[in-house]
C-alpha positions as CSV (number, residue, x, y, z in Angstrom):
1,X,-158.7,-12.9,-38.7
2,X,-162.2,-13.1,-40.3
3,X,-162.3,-12.5,-44.0
4,X,-164.8,-10.2,-45.7
5,X,-167.5,-11.7,-47.8
6,X,-168.4,-10.4,-51.3
7,X,-170.5,-12.5,-53.6
8,X,-168.8,-10.8,-56.6
9,X,-165.3,-11.7,-55.3
10,X,-165.1,-15.5,-55.2
11,X,-162.3,-16.8,-53.0
12,X,-160.0,-19.8,-53.5
13,X,-160.1,-22.8,-51.2
14,X,-163.0,-24.3,-49.2
15,X,-163.5,-26.7,-52.1
16,X,-166.0,-29.6,-51.6
17,X,-165.0,-33.0,-50.3
18,X,-163.8,-35.4,-53.0
19,X,-166.8,-37.4,-54.2
20,X,-165.3,-39.7,-56.8
21,X,-164.6,-37.4,-59.7
22,X,-162.7,-34.2,-60.2
23,X,-160.4,-32.3,-62.5
24,X,-158.1,-31.6,-59.6
25,X,-158.0,-32.9,-56.1
26,X,-155.9,-31.8,-53.0
27,X,-154.6,-34.4,-50.5
28,X,-152.7,-33.6,-47.3
29,X,-149.7,-35.8,-46.8
30,X,-148.1,-34.4,-43.6
31,X,-144.8,-36.4,-43.5
32,X,-142.3,-35.3,-40.9
33,X,-140.9,-38.1,-38.8
34,X,-137.8,-38.9,-40.9
35,X,-136.8,-35.3,-41.5
36,X,-133.0,-34.7,-41.3
37,X,-133.7,-31.5,-39.4
38,X,-136.3,-30.6,-36.8
39,X,-139.5,-29.7,-38.5
40,X,-143.2,-28.9,-37.9
41,X,-144.0,-29.7,-41.5
42,X,-146.9,-31.9,-40.4
43,X,-148.8,-28.6,-39.6
44,X,-148.4,-27.3,-43.2
45,X,-151.4,-28.9,-45.1
46,X,-153.8,-27.3,-42.7
47,X,-151.9,-23.9,-42.9
48,X,-152.0,-24.0,-46.7
49,X,-155.8,-24.6,-46.6
50,X,-156.2,-21.7,-44.2
51,X,-154.2,-19.5,-46.5
52,X,-156.0,-20.3,-49.8
53,X,-159.1,-18.2,-49.0
54,X,-157.0,-15.1,-48.7
55,X,-156.7,-15.3,-52.5
56,X,-159.2,-15.0,-55.3
57,X,-159.8,-17.8,-57.8
58,X,-159.7,-15.5,-60.8
59,X,-157.1,-15.4,-63.5
60,X,-156.8,-11.9,-65.2
61,X,-156.1,-13.4,-68.6
62,X,-157.1,-12.5,-71.2
63,X,-159.4,-14.2,-71.1
64,X,-160.6,-13.8,-67.5
65,X,-161.0,-17.2,-65.9
66,X,-162.6,-18.2,-62.6
67,X,-160.9,-21.4,-61.5
68,X,-163.9,-22.3,-59.4
69,X,-166.1,-22.4,-62.5
70,X,-163.5,-23.6,-65.0
71,X,-162.4,-26.7,-63.0
72,X,-164.0,-29.2,-60.7
73,X,-161.7,-28.9,-57.7
74,X,-162.1,-31.0,-54.6
75,X,-160.3,-31.8,-51.3
76,X,-159.7,-35.4,-50.2
77,X,-158.5,-34.4,-46.7
78,X,-155.3,-35.7,-45.1
79,X,-153.6,-39.1,-44.7
80,X,-153.4,-39.1,-40.9
81,X,-150.1,-41.1,-40.4
82,X,-148.2,-41.0,-43.7
83,X,-144.8,-41.9,-42.3
84,X,-143.3,-45.4,-42.1
85,X,-144.0,-48.5,-44.2
86,X,-147.7,-48.6,-43.3
87,X,-148.1,-44.9,-43.8
88,X,-146.4,-45.0,-47.2
89,X,-148.6,-47.8,-48.3
90,X,-151.7,-45.8,-47.3
91,X,-150.5,-42.8,-49.3
92,X,-149.8,-44.9,-52.3
93,X,-153.2,-46.5,-52.2
94,X,-155.0,-43.2,-51.7
95,X,-153.1,-41.3,-54.4
96,X,-153.7,-44.3,-56.8
97,X,-157.5,-44.0,-56.1
98,X,-157.4,-40.2,-56.6
99,X,-155.3,-40.3,-59.8
100,X,-157.7,-42.7,-61.4
101,X,-160.5,-40.2,-60.9
102,X,-158.8,-36.8,-61.4
103,X,-156.6,-35.2,-64.0
104,X,-154.2,-33.7,-61.4
105,X,-153.5,-34.7,-57.8
106,X,-151.9,-32.0,-55.7
107,X,-150.3,-33.4,-52.5
108,X,-149.7,-30.9,-49.6
109,X,-146.7,-31.8,-47.6
110,X,-145.1,-32.4,-45.3
111,X,-141.4,-32.9,-45.7
112,X,-139.8,-34.1,-48.9
113,X,-140.3,-37.8,-48.0
114,X,-143.8,-37.6,-49.4
115,X,-142.5,-37.4,-52.9
116,X,-141.7,-41.2,-52.9
117,X,-145.2,-42.6,-52.1
118,X,-147.1,-39.8,-54.0
119,X,-145.1,-40.4,-57.2
120,X,-145.6,-44.2,-56.9
121,X,-149.3,-43.8,-56.2
122,X,-149.7,-41.7,-59.3
123,X,-147.8,-44.4,-61.3
124,X,-145.3,-41.8,-62.4
125,X,-142.9,-42.7,-65.2
126,X,-141.0,-39.4,-65.0
127,X,-140.1,-36.9,-62.4
128,X,-139.4,-33.2,-62.4
129,X,-138.1,-31.5,-59.2
130,X,-137.8,-27.9,-58.3
131,X,-135.3,-28.2,-55.6
132,X,-132.0,-26.8,-54.4
133,X,-130.9,-30.4,-53.4
134,X,-130.5,-33.7,-55.2
135,X,-132.4,-35.8,-52.5
136,X,-130.2,-38.8,-53.5
137,X,-129.0,-39.8,-50.0
138,X,-129.0,-43.3,-48.8
139,X,-131.6,-44.5,-46.3
140,X,-135.1,-43.3,-45.7
141,X,-135.6,-39.6,-44.9
142,X,-136.6,-36.3,-46.5
143,X,-133.2,-36.4,-48.3
144,X,-133.8,-39.7,-50.1
145,X,-137.0,-39.7,-52.2
146,X,-135.3,-39.4,-55.6
147,X,-132.9,-42.2,-54.9
148,X,-135.7,-44.4,-53.6
149,X,-137.7,-43.8,-56.7
150,X,-134.8,-45.0,-58.8
151,X,-133.5,-47.9,-56.6
152,X,-136.1,-49.1,-54.1
153,X,-138.8,-51.7,-54.7
154,X,-142.5,-50.8,-54.3
155,X,-144.0,-50.1,-50.8
156,X,-147.2,-52.0,-51.9
157,X,-147.2,-55.5,-53.4
158,X,-149.6,-54.7,-56.2
159,X,-147.8,-51.7,-57.7
160,X,-147.5,-51.8,-61.4
161,X,-144.7,-49.3,-61.5
162,X,-142.0,-49.6,-58.9
163,X,-139.1,-47.5,-60.2
164,X,-138.5,-44.4,-62.3
165,X,-135.8,-44.5,-65.0
166,X,-133.3,-41.9,-64.0
167,X,-133.0,-40.8,-67.6
168,X,-136.6,-39.6,-67.1
169,X,-135.7,-37.4,-64.1
170,X,-135.0,-33.6,-64.4
171,X,-133.9,-31.6,-61.4
172,X,-134.3,-27.9,-61.7
173,X,-132.7,-25.3,-59.3
174,X,-129.9,-27.4,-57.9
175,X,-127.8,-24.9,-56.0
176,X,-124.1,-24.3,-55.3
177,X,-123.0,-24.9,-51.7
178,X,-126.1,-26.9,-50.9
179,X,-125.0,-30.4,-52.1
180,X,-122.0,-32.7,-52.1
181,X,-119.7,-33.8,-54.9
182,X,-120.6,-37.4,-54.2
183,X,-124.3,-36.9,-54.8
184,X,-123.6,-34.7,-57.9
185,X,-121.6,-37.6,-59.3
186,X,-124.4,-40.0,-58.5
187,X,-126.8,-37.9,-60.5
188,X,-124.3,-37.7,-63.4
189,X,-123.6,-41.4,-63.3
190,X,-127.3,-42.2,-63.4
191,X,-128.0,-39.9,-66.3
192,X,-130.3,-37.5,-64.3
193,X,-130.7,-34.2,-66.2
194,X,-129.5,-31.5,-63.7
195,X,-130.4,-27.9,-64.5
196,X,-128.7,-25.7,-61.9
197,X,-130.1,-22.4,-60.6
198,X,-127.6,-20.5,-62.8
199,X,-128.6,-22.4,-65.9
200,X,-132.3,-21.8,-65.2
201,X,-131.8,-18.1,-64.9
202,X,-129.6,-18.0,-68.0
203,X,-132.0,-19.9,-70.2
204,X,-135.3,-18.7,-68.8
205,X,-138.4,-20.6,-67.5
206,X,-140.2,-21.4,-70.7
207,X,-137.1,-23.0,-72.3
208,X,-136.2,-25.0,-69.3
209,X,-139.8,-26.3,-68.7
210,X,-140.1,-27.3,-72.3
211,X,-136.9,-29.4,-72.1
212,X,-138.0,-30.9,-68.7
213,X,-141.4,-32.1,-69.8
214,X,-139.9,-33.6,-73.0
215,X,-137.4,-35.6,-70.9
216,X,-139.6,-36.6,-68.0
217,X,-142.6,-37.2,-70.3
218,X,-140.9,-39.3,-72.9
219,X,-142.0,-42.9,-73.7
220,X,-145.3,-44.6,-74.0
221,X,-148.1,-43.5,-71.7
222,X,-146.0,-40.8,-69.9
223,X,-147.1,-39.8,-66.4
224,X,-145.0,-37.1,-64.8
225,X,-144.8,-36.2,-61.1
226,X,-143.6,-32.7,-60.1
227,X,-141.9,-32.2,-56.7
228,X,-142.1,-28.5,-55.7
229,X,-139.6,-28.2,-52.8
230,X,-140.2,-24.6,-51.7
231,X,-136.7,-24.5,-50.2
232,X,-135.5,-23.9,-53.8
233,X,-136.5,-20.3,-53.0
234,X,-134.5,-17.5,-51.6
235,X,-134.6,-17.4,-47.8
236,X,-136.2,-14.0,-47.8
237,X,-139.3,-15.4,-49.4
238,X,-139.2,-18.8,-47.8
239,X,-138.1,-18.4,-44.2
240,X,-140.3,-21.3,-43.2
241,X,-138.1,-23.7,-45.2
242,X,-135.3,-25.0,-42.9
243,X,-132.9,-25.5,-45.8
244,X,-133.6,-22.4,-47.9
245,X,-130.5,-20.3,-48.7
246,X,-129.9,-16.7,-49.8
247,X,-129.8,-16.4,-53.5
248,X,-132.5,-19.0,-54.4
249,X,-135.5,-18.5,-56.6
250,X,-137.8,-15.5,-56.1
251,X,-141.4,-16.2,-55.4
252,X,-142.5,-15.2,-58.9
253,X,-140.0,-17.7,-60.4
254,X,-141.3,-20.6,-58.5
255,X,-144.9,-19.7,-59.3
256,X,-144.1,-19.3,-63.0
257,X,-142.4,-22.7,-63.0
258,X,-145.4,-24.3,-61.3
259,X,-147.9,-22.9,-63.7
260,X,-145.8,-23.7,-66.8
261,X,-145.2,-27.3,-65.9
262,X,-148.8,-28.0,-64.9
263,X,-150.0,-26.8,-68.3
264,X,-148.6,-29.9,-69.9
265,X,-151.0,-32.8,-70.0
266,X,-148.3,-35.3,-69.2
267,X,-148.1,-34.0,-65.6
268,X,-150.5,-36.0,-63.5
269,X,-149.4,-35.2,-59.9
270,X,-147.5,-32.7,-57.9
271,X,-146.4,-32.2,-54.3
272,X,-145.5,-29.2,-52.2
273,X,-142.8,-30.0,-49.7
274,X,-140.4,-28.7,-47.0
275,X,-142.5,-25.9,-45.6
276,X,-142.6,-25.8,-41.8
277,X,-145.6,-23.7,-41.0
278,X,-144.6,-23.6,-37.4
279,X,-141.3,-21.8,-38.3
280,X,-142.7,-19.3,-40.8
281,X,-142.4,-15.5,-40.5
282,X,-145.1,-13.6,-38.7
283,X,-146.6,-12.7,-42.0
284,X,-146.8,-16.4,-43.1
285,X,-145.1,-15.6,-46.3
286,X,-143.8,-19.2,-46.9
287,X,-147.2,-20.8,-46.4
288,X,-148.8,-18.1,-48.6
289,X,-146.3,-18.8,-51.3
290,X,-147.1,-22.5,-51.1
291,X,-150.9,-21.7,-51.4
292,X,-150.2,-19.5,-54.5
293,X,-148.3,-22.4,-56.0
294,X,-151.4,-24.6,-55.6
295,X,-153.4,-21.9,-57.5
296,X,-150.7,-21.7,-60.2
297,X,-150.8,-25.5,-60.6
298,X,-154.6,-25.2,-61.0
299,X,-154.1,-22.3,-63.5
300,X,-151.8,-24.6,-65.5
301,X,-154.4,-27.3,-65.5
302,X,-157.1,-24.8,-66.6
303,X,-154.8,-23.8,-69.5
304,X,-155.0,-27.4,-70.8
305,X,-158.7,-27.0,-71.1
């Protein structure tokens, strides 16, 4: 559907192609081939870009802020074949290039397997996940990125940082009846800080985010990657996520978490994962939520400035 044009109502999206310098840059990483469940997640980066212009770029404040004016935002296109060893190496190299030139890299997935190469490319020393699941499985799939970041070697020979200390990992939103005891024990044995959905709601977003960035952002030269797995949300607001369950986060909670965490300068990269644009509701509510999370990440970045 064609959108109306009003010069006094600037829209989000349609940002210029990355030209070597930016405050924030988008990169499509449409991983899907190793997904544990059938998915059309490779269609999602394009769907998010299509959804972004449905929203304005203005924060109501106070003060009122136009993100298009407050930030240099650009789009680096997509990695065409991000799966497999060669694809991961390409993602790592591309994210490395972008993170050297931008304050925040936002990767549009794709299934959750993108978290591994994006975090490595950003040289992450800490990890925060918003996810109902641990993603600590063995092997290589969308259920393994957190384990791989702890245990596996680099996918590119010249990487300076190959692993993340599990004591610098915080997993927020882990849900009952969505995991196994074995993987919960693995997280405990490794010293991963797990903040369940119930604890998050009991303590509140600001308190949880403050703890998360202190843990993930500890140490010298901290660089935190944030994995936003949209299936942490309630199925009513994320029907396009194959693994979303009733009782998960509401849309406003995920958006508030995204904005809060991105306001910390130790966060250098983020990904949006596990949205299957081909399985979304007719009103595209899941894709539109992902697009709003992009804008909330940018709002957090603007708050740093």
